[in-house]
C-alpha positions as CSV (number, residue, x, y, z in Angstrom):
1,M,-14.3,14.2,4.4
2,D,-17.2,16.2,5.8
3,N,-15.8,19.5,4.3
4,G,-15.2,18.0,0.8
5,D,-11.4,17.6,1.2
6,F,-9.8,14.3,0.4
7,A,-7.9,12.4,3.1
8,A,-4.2,12.4,2.7
9,G,-4.0,8.9,4.2
10,V,-5.3,6.5,6.8
11,R,-3.9,4.7,9.8
12,A,-5.4,1.6,11.2
13,H,-4.5,-0.9,13.9
14,S,-3.2,-4.2,12.5
15,K,-5.4,-7.1,13.5
16,Y,-2.3,-9.3,13.5
17,G,-0.4,-7.1,16.0
18,G,2.7,-5.1,15.6
19,G,1.3,-1.6,15.7
20,A,-0.3,0.5,13.0
21,C,-0.7,0.1,9.3
22,W,-0.5,3.1,7.0
23,A,-1.9,3.9,3.6
24,Y,-1.5,7.3,1.9
25,W,-2.4,8.8,-1.4
26,L,-0.3,10.8,-3.8
27,R,-2.8,13.3,-5.2
28,R,-0.7,15.6,-7.3
29,R,-1.3,13.6,-10.5
30,D,-5.0,13.1,-9.6
31,D,-5.4,16.9,-9.2
32,N,-3.5,17.6,-12.4
33,L,-0.7,19.4,-10.5
34,G,2.1,17.3,-11.9
35,A,4.0,14.3,-10.9
36,D,4.0,13.0,-7.3
37,P,7.4,13.2,-5.5
38,V,8.2,9.5,-5.9
39,E,11.4,7.9,-7.1
40,I,11.7,4.3,-8.1
41,L,15.0,3.1,-6.8
42,G,14.8,-0.5,-8.0
43,E,12.6,-3.2,-9.4
44,A,12.5,-6.9,-8.9
45,E,10.0,-9.5,-10.1
46,I,8.2,-11.4,-7.4
47,L,7.2,-14.9,-8.6
48,S,4.1,-16.6,-7.3
49,T,6.4,-19.3,-6.0
50,D,8.4,-16.9,-3.8
51,P,8.6,-18.3,-0.3
52,D,8.1,-14.9,1.4
53,L,5.0,-14.3,-0.8
54,Q,3.7,-17.7,0.0
55,Y,4.2,-17.1,3.8
56,V,2.2,-13.8,3.6
57,L,-0.5,-15.3,1.5
58,A,-0.9,-18.2,4.0
59,L,-0.8,-15.8,7.0
60,Y,-3.7,-13.7,5.6
61,G,-5.6,-16.5,3.9
62,L,-5.0,-15.0,0.5
63,E,-4.4,-16.5,-3.0
64,C,-2.2,-15.3,-5.8
65,R,-3.5,-15.9,-9.3
């Protein structure tokens, strides 16, 4: 930012419709202030053959390698 601060996040309009897209940064670890307040509630592997993943890749013209 102009004053030297870091942005906490960004909001952009989706080019595919449906409102806004958000991205944010957890900076506590980056600033050596400790862990960020995030809790992992579960994990699941997403295979490259997953139909939902294939749909999103096709929608955005992406590849999964």
